N, C-alpha and C positions, 0 to 999 in steps of 0.2 A: 840755438834761442833763448831768448829772454820772454819768458809770459809773466803775467800779473798772479796773483793766488787764484783772485777771482776766476781769470782767464782758464788755468789749468783744472780748477772743479767742472766749468761748462765744457772742457772739453769729455774730462773723466765723467760727465753724466750723459754725454749723450754718447757712450759707449759702452752707459749703464751700472756703471758705478754710483753708488748712492754719498752722497756729497752730502754738506748742512747746506741749506737752505741759505744766499742772502739777495743782495741788488745791489749790484755797485752802483755807484751815482759819483761822476763827474761834472758836476755843478750844484752849487748849496741848493737849486733852486728843485732837484733832486730827491735830496737829503727825506724831506720831512714826508712826502708821499713813502717812499722807502722803508722809513721809521715806523711811518703809519702803521702800512703793511704789516710789518715784521711783530709790530705789537698786536695790532690783528687777530695774527695766528696762533695765538692766546701764549707769546712768548713775556714773561716779566721782563726782561730788561733787553735792551740791544746792544752789541757788540758792533763798535767804531770801531774799523782797522783800517788803517792809512796803506798804499798800496804802492809799493815803490821794489826795486830789483836791486834787493839788497835783506839781509838778516836781523834782526838785533833794534827790530821797528819797534816791541814793546818800551826797549829801554834806551831808547834813541830821544833826540831832545831837538824839535826845528828849533830853526835858527831865531825865531822868533821869544824863546826860551822856554814853549811851551812843552812840560815834561810827555813822552810815552805818548807813540803813535800807536797802541791800541787802546780802547776806553773801554769798558762796559758803563752805559748810559742807565738811571734807573725811570728816564722817561722818554717824550717822545721829544721834550722844551731842551734834554738833557743833549740827546743825543746832534741834535742840532746845535747844539753850545759846542760841545767838541767840535762838529765839523768845518765851526767856522774857525774853527781854533788849527784844524790840517789841514785842508782843502789847498790844493797850489801851496800849499808853506813850503819851504823845503828840511826835509827831515832829515839828522846826521844820526849814522850809528857807527857801531865799529867794524861797518863793512862798507861806509860811502866813502871814509874820509873825512877832512876837513870841508870839503864843496861839498857833500849832502847830495841829496834826491829831494826833489819836487814830486810832490802825492796826489795820487786820486784815493778814493774812497771806497769800501765797501761794509755798509751795513749787513748785520746778521744777527739772527736770533740766537740768548744763551745759548750754548753747547747742553746736550743732557749728560750725567755724570758718565754715560756707557760712550759718549764720541772720544773720540783718541786726542782731541782739541781740547776736549777739557782737560785730560789728566796731565799734559801738557802748559797748559794756564795761558797759551797764545803766546809765551815771551822763553827765549830762550829755547827754541824747537830747535834749532841745529843738530844736538844730538841723537836728540828721540827721530828727525827725519830721516838721518842715518839708519835707524833701525829700523824704522816704515822700509824707508828704499832696498835695505836685506834684505826684508820680509819679502819686497813688493818682484824680487831680483830673483828668491827661489821657490814662491809660488807660482811663476814665469816657465820656469824649471820645467815641470810637468805635464805629461802629454794630453793631461787635463786641460790645463791651461786656454782663455779665452786667445783669441786671436791678438786680438788688439794687446793684452797683457805680454803678450810673447814679442810684439812688436816694439811694442816700447821699452822691454829688458832690452831686445837688439839691439837698439840706440842706445840706450845708455852704456854700452859695454864697447862698439863702435866710439862714442863722444871717451873712454873714458882710454881707451888705446890711444886715441889720436895723439 
């Protein structure tokens, strides 16, 4: 099953897992209100992330020539400007091949220093995600783990065994 990062966060949040605040935007008309809401929440900056089913978005290049599918905007206007260059365009990364993938967007506040997403900077997260995945698998083993976490780990193990 392929799900976008924002969809995974929504799923985790429904099961009580704390996730960073974000507002998916599927059209340019949705970007400004999303960025304004994020700015109003107290965030000094807005991260605009392209959403495709592939890694390497931060280092990717759009077929238009625009560099990077993850941008930190210092203002609402800058977030909208980044979105105009990303949304609906084709992003090519080391995982997509030359054909690339068409993007959705997910604006969110710049994470706090304690947030793991900040520590890995939103770029080159594959190795960090492997470590997070291993931690999830280890946490899912004890009897005290939540049913949802044990179920998620069982599904991952079954997929790897297939």
